[in-house]
Structures are given as C-alpha cells and as structure tokens.
MARMARRO-294014 format. One record per residue (C-alpha): residue number from 1; z negated, y negated, x negated; chain; residue in one letter. Coordinates in pm, 1 decimal, padded with zeros to 6 digits, always signed. Example, Ala and Ser with C-alpha at 12.3 -4.5 7.8 and 13.67 -1.06 7.14 Angstrom:
2
ATOM   k        z        y        x c r
ATOM   1 -00780.0 +00450.0 -01230.0 A a
ATOM   2 -00714.0 +00106.0 -01367.0 A s
This chain:
179
ATOM   k        z        y        x c r
ATOM   1 -00478.2 -01645.7 -04943.7 A x
ATOM   2 -00529.6 -01269.2 -04899.0 A x
ATOM   3 -00845.8 -01340.5 -04699.5 A x
ATOM   4 -00645.2 -01569.4 -04471.5 A x
ATOM   5 -00383.9 -01300.9 -04413.3 A x
ATOM   6 -00656.7 -01047.1 -04340.3 A x
ATOM   7 -00824.4 -01286.9 -04098.7 A x
ATOM   8 -00488.7 -01355.0 -03931.1 A x
ATOM   9 -00426.2 -00980.6 -03883.5 A x
ATOM  10 -00773.3 -00942.8 -03738.3 A x
ATOM  11 -00719.3 -01231.3 -03494.6 A x
ATOM  12 -00376.1 -01100.9 -03390.6 A x
ATOM  13 -00525.5 -00756.8 -03327.0 A x
ATOM  14 -00814.0 -00908.5 -03131.6 A x
ATOM  15 -00575.1 -01121.0 -02922.1 A x
ATOM  16 -00355.9 -00816.7 -02843.7 A x
ATOM  17 -00659.8 -00612.2 -02739.4 A x
ATOM  18 -00787.2 -00900.3 -02527.4 A x
ATOM  19 -00448.0 -00935.5 -02355.3 A x
ATOM  20 -00431.8 -00559.4 -02291.0 A x
ATOM  21 -00781.2 -00560.9 -02141.7 A x
ATOM  22 -00693.8 -00860.6 -01925.4 A x
ATOM  23 -00383.2 -00680.5 -01796.9 A x
ATOM  24 -00581.7 -00364.8 -01715.8 A x
ATOM  25 -00853.7 -00563.6 -01537.6 A x
ATOM  26 -00597.4 -00753.4 -01332.1 A x
ATOM  27 -00429.7 -00424.8 -01234.6 A x
ATOM  28 -00763.9 -00269.1 -01135.3 A x
ATOM  29 -00847.7 -00576.3 -00926.9 A x
ATOM  30 -00524.2 -00548.0 -00727.6 A x
ATOM  31 -00471.9 -00171.2 -00702.0 A x
ATOM  32 -00648.9 +00118.7 -00537.1 A x
ATOM  33 -00826.1 +00338.9 -00792.5 A x
ATOM  34 -00730.0 +00666.1 -00620.9 A x
ATOM  35 -00364.5 +00619.9 -00523.7 A x
ATOM  36 -00256.8 +00338.1 -00757.2 A x
ATOM  37 -00111.7 +00160.3 -00453.4 A x
ATOM  38 -00189.4 -00204.4 -00396.0 A x
ATOM  39 -00533.4 -00264.2 -00244.2 A x
ATOM  40 -00629.1 -00465.8 +00063.6 A x
ATOM  41 -00670.6 -00797.6 -00118.0 A x
ATOM  42 -00334.7 -00757.8 -00288.7 A x
ATOM  43 -00173.4 -00662.1 +00043.5 A x
ATOM  44 -00285.8 -00982.8 +00212.5 A x
ATOM  45 -00181.7 -01191.5 -00086.2 A x
ATOM  46 +00166.4 -01035.0 -00072.7 A x
ATOM  47 +00180.4 -01082.4 +00304.0 A x
ATOM  48 +00104.3 -01454.1 +00275.3 A x
ATOM  49 +00379.5 -01491.9 +00015.3 A x
ATOM  50 +00625.8 -01287.7 +00224.4 A x
ATOM  51 +00559.9 -01504.1 +00530.4 A x
ATOM  52 +00607.9 -01823.2 +00329.0 A x
ATOM  53 +00943.9 -01693.2 +00200.5 A x
ATOM  54 +01045.9 -01586.2 +00553.0 A x
ATOM  55 +00966.0 -01932.4 +00690.5 A x
ATOM  56 +01179.8 -02098.2 +00422.3 A x
ATOM  57 +01469.9 -01853.4 +00461.5 A x
ATOM  58 +01453.6 -01801.0 +00836.0 A x
ATOM  59 +01414.9 -01424.1 +00794.2 A x
ATOM  60 +01185.3 -01163.3 +00945.6 A x
ATOM  61 +00895.6 -00964.2 +00805.0 A x
ATOM  62 +00770.0 -00634.2 +00943.8 A x
ATOM  63 +00410.4 -00525.1 +00899.0 A x
ATOM  64 +00305.2 -00166.5 +00959.0 A x
ATOM  65 -00037.0 -00010.0 +00965.2 A x
ATOM  66 -00075.1 +00367.6 +00948.1 A x
ATOM  67 -00400.7 +00551.1 +01001.4 A x
ATOM  68 -00418.7 +00924.6 +00930.5 A x
ATOM  69 -00530.6 +01120.2 +01236.1 A x
ATOM  70 -00844.4 +01333.3 +01198.5 A x
ATOM  71 -00872.8 +01266.0 +00826.1 A x
ATOM  72 -01251.2 +01273.7 +00850.7 A x
ATOM  73 -01224.0 +01635.7 +00965.0 A x
ATOM  74 -01034.7 +01722.6 +00644.6 A x
ATOM  75 -01304.3 +01558.7 +00432.4 A x
ATOM  76 -01584.1 +01727.1 +00628.2 A x
ATOM  77 -01428.2 +02074.1 +00641.3 A x
ATOM  78 -01253.6 +02091.0 +00303.8 A x
ATOM  79 -01447.1 +01844.5 +00088.1 A x
ATOM  80 -01377.2 +01498.9 -00047.6 A x
ATOM  81 -01180.3 +01625.4 -00347.9 A x
ATOM  82 -00930.0 +01785.4 -00107.1 A x
ATOM  83 -00920.9 +01467.1 +00102.5 A x
ATOM  84 -00860.3 +01259.1 -00210.9 A x
ATOM  85 -00574.9 +01484.0 -00319.6 A x
ATOM  86 -00424.2 +01466.5 +00028.5 A x
ATOM  87 -00435.5 +01084.8 +00015.4 A x
ATOM  88 -00255.6 +01090.6 -00319.8 A x
ATOM  89 +00015.7 +01320.2 -00182.9 A x
ATOM  90 +00060.1 +01113.6 +00133.3 A x
ATOM  91 +00085.9 +00797.3 -00080.6 A x
ATOM  92 +00352.1 +00951.2 -00301.7 A x
ATOM  93 +00548.4 +01079.7 -00002.9 A x
ATOM  94 +00533.1 +00738.9 +00168.7 A x
ATOM  95 +00672.8 +00580.5 -00146.6 A x
ATOM  96 +00978.6 +00807.5 -00123.4 A x
ATOM  97 +01059.8 +00667.7 +00222.7 A x
ATOM  98 +01051.6 +00295.5 +00151.7 A x
ATOM  99 +01266.4 +00054.0 -00046.6 A x
ATOM 100 +01152.1 -00059.4 -00388.3 A x
ATOM 101 +01130.8 -00413.5 -00248.1 A x
ATOM 102 +00880.9 -00304.7 +00020.6 A x
ATOM 103 +00509.1 -00321.6 -00048.1 A x
ATOM 104 +00279.1 -00030.1 +00032.9 A x
ATOM 105 -00098.5 -00059.4 +00008.5 A x
ATOM 106 -00401.4 +00155.7 +00077.0 A x
ATOM 107 -00614.3 -00083.3 +00275.8 A x
ATOM 108 -00893.3 +00150.3 +00382.3 A x
ATOM 109 -01017.8 +00506.5 +00347.0 A x
ATOM 110 -00721.6 +00668.5 +00522.2 A x
ATOM 111 -00535.2 +00351.8 +00617.7 A x
ATOM 112 -00206.6 +00238.8 +00470.4 A x
ATOM 113 -00028.8 -00092.2 +00520.1 A x
ATOM 114 +00334.8 -00170.7 +00458.4 A x
ATOM 115 +00531.3 -00494.9 +00432.7 A x
ATOM 116 +00906.0 -00479.4 +00492.0 A x
ATOM 117 +01060.9 -00803.4 +00375.7 A x
ATOM 118 +01407.9 -00948.0 +00357.8 A x
ATOM 119 +01680.7 -00860.4 +00597.6 A x
ATOM 120 +01489.2 -00634.6 +00835.1 A x
ATOM 121 +01533.0 -00579.0 +01206.7 A x
ATOM 122 +01287.2 -00426.9 +01451.2 A x
ATOM 123 +01506.4 -00115.9 +01481.5 A x
ATOM 124 +01509.9 -00074.8 +01101.8 A x
ATOM 125 +01131.8 -00113.5 +01089.6 A x
ATOM 126 +01090.7 +00134.7 +01376.2 A x
ATOM 127 +01311.0 +00380.3 +01184.9 A x
ATOM 128 +01082.9 +00349.0 +00880.9 A x
ATOM 129 +00776.3 +00398.8 +01100.8 A x
ATOM 130 +00936.1 +00708.9 +01254.2 A x
ATOM 131 +01023.0 +00840.1 +00909.9 A x
ATOM 132 +00663.3 +00800.4 +00792.7 A x
ATOM 133 +00531.2 +00974.1 +01104.0 A x
ATOM 134 +00776.5 +01264.2 +01068.8 A x
ATOM 135 +00681.1 +01298.6 +00704.2 A x
ATOM 136 +00326.3 +01368.1 +00812.1 A x
ATOM 137 +00451.0 +01648.4 +01036.6 A x
ATOM 138 +00512.4 +01844.8 +00717.8 A x
ATOM 139 +00242.7 +02057.3 +00559.6 A x
ATOM 140 +00075.8 +01953.3 +00236.5 A x
ATOM 141 -00037.3 +02203.3 -00022.5 A x
ATOM 142 -00374.4 +02088.9 -00152.2 A x
ATOM 143 -00600.6 +02297.2 -00372.5 A x
ATOM 144 -00460.4 +02624.5 -00239.6 A x
ATOM 145 -00484.7 +02509.4 +00120.8 A x
ATOM 146 -00206.6 +02419.2 +00361.3 A x
ATOM 147 -00295.4 +02100.9 +00547.4 A x
ATOM 148 -00119.7 +01900.1 +00811.6 A x
ATOM 149 -00213.6 +01552.7 +00929.1 A x
ATOM 150 -00060.6 +01313.1 +01173.4 A x
ATOM 151 -00076.0 +00937.4 +01183.8 A x
ATOM 152 -00091.0 +00651.6 +01424.9 A x
ATOM 153 +00149.1 +00376.8 +01320.8 A x
ATOM 154 +00150.4 +00019.0 +01443.8 A x
ATOM 155 +00431.1 -00229.2 +01388.2 A x
ATOM 156 +00440.0 -00606.9 +01423.2 A x
ATOM 157 +00722.8 -00844.9 +01337.5 A x
ATOM 158 +00717.9 -01202.3 +01214.8 A x
ATOM 159 +00803.0 -01431.5 +01392.0 A x
ATOM 160 +00858.2 -01231.9 +01713.8 A x
ATOM 161 +00509.1 -01081.3 +01755.1 A x
ATOM 162 +00304.8 -01327.4 +01553.0 A x
ATOM 163 +00350.1 -01635.4 +01338.2 A x
ATOM 164 +00075.5 -01600.0 +01075.6 A x
ATOM 165 -00085.7 -01328.9 +00863.3 A x
ATOM 166 -00400.1 -01288.0 +01073.7 A x
ATOM 167 -00208.6 -01267.5 +01401.7 A x
ATOM 168 +00032.4 -01013.6 +01246.4 A x
ATOM 169 -00261.7 -00804.9 +01130.9 A x
ATOM 170 -00410.7 -00805.4 +01479.6 A x
ATOM 171 -00075.8 -00725.1 +01643.8 A x
ATOM 172 -00004.8 -00434.4 +01406.0 A x
ATOM 173 -00360.2 -00305.6 +01447.7 A x
ATOM 174 -00334.4 -00315.3 +01828.5 A x
ATOM 175 +00004.2 -00142.8 +01814.7 A x
ATOM 176 -00142.9 +00128.8 +01592.3 A x
ATOM 177 -00421.4 +00201.3 +01838.5 A x
ATOM 178 -00168.8 +00210.1 +02123.8 A x
ATOM 179 +00038.7 +00470.8 +01932.7 A x
C-alpha cells in the first residue's frame, strides 16, 4: 500500500510538471520572446475570432499596424541590445495607452499590430493611433542613451474598409505606408 501511495505521488508530480511544461510551451508558441506581446500567429488567430464576434453582434473592429521609423538606424548605430531594449520600452508604453480588452502584438522586427474590439468607432480608433504616435515623440532612455523614434500607423475598420482578415491586413498596411 505504501508503494502505491509513493507511485501515486510520483504520477501526480509528473502530471503537474507535464501540465506546467505544456502551459509554458503554449505561451512561447503564441508570444514574442523579446516583448512578451502576442506574436504574429496569435494576432491573426485573435483577429479571426474578433471578426467572427463582430459579424454575430453587428459591431466594428479596428486594426492598426505601427512600424517604427528608422529603427534599423538605431540597431546599426547603437547595437542590437539597445534596439531590443527600445522595443521592450515601446511595447510597455503602448500597453499603457490601450484598453485591457484590446490585443497588442509584435508582428515583425519593429512592427506592432493592434486589434480594438467591441464598441469602437473610427474616431476612437484614430484617437488611439494618435496617442501611440505622440507617445513615440517622447525620448526613451536606453542604456545611458536618449533615443527618439517615430512611427507610421495604419488603421483599417471592419466592416467599413474590409470584410475579412486578409483584406483588413492589406488595408491597414496600405494606410500605414500612406502615413
């Protein structure tokens, strides 16, 4: 009977470790390793779900893409460790400007994507975009250096600008390059 209890404890411990590892692996598969934001795959999964909810509810979804201006120059001039730290700071600052129900992702090297879901109007989404752009007008202290970056921000709305995830992506991307 003691051997059974011992074996049970071992199996319970093994199962808990397995579950913890599974949770960590799932998190790593859906989040960016540097910023801990959602990654590109997770972003598009969330976008598909948001659009499905919006169709059922008759609501709107805003999608924003932001690309840091001249980020490559920071990496080249200051080094990748400074660029990485800048990306972390920008990520954290962006998170202070959005609702907890919004979804922010790092979808590329210096590219961020945002989903605004629920009751959202174009003017509200434009205000968020303006807030993110003004945030980047501030200086960032990184590794003893004072850095400033700008961003191009593109906005697309479902269903006004596009009616599916791919078309929204294209519309937001085009709007970003027009910014």
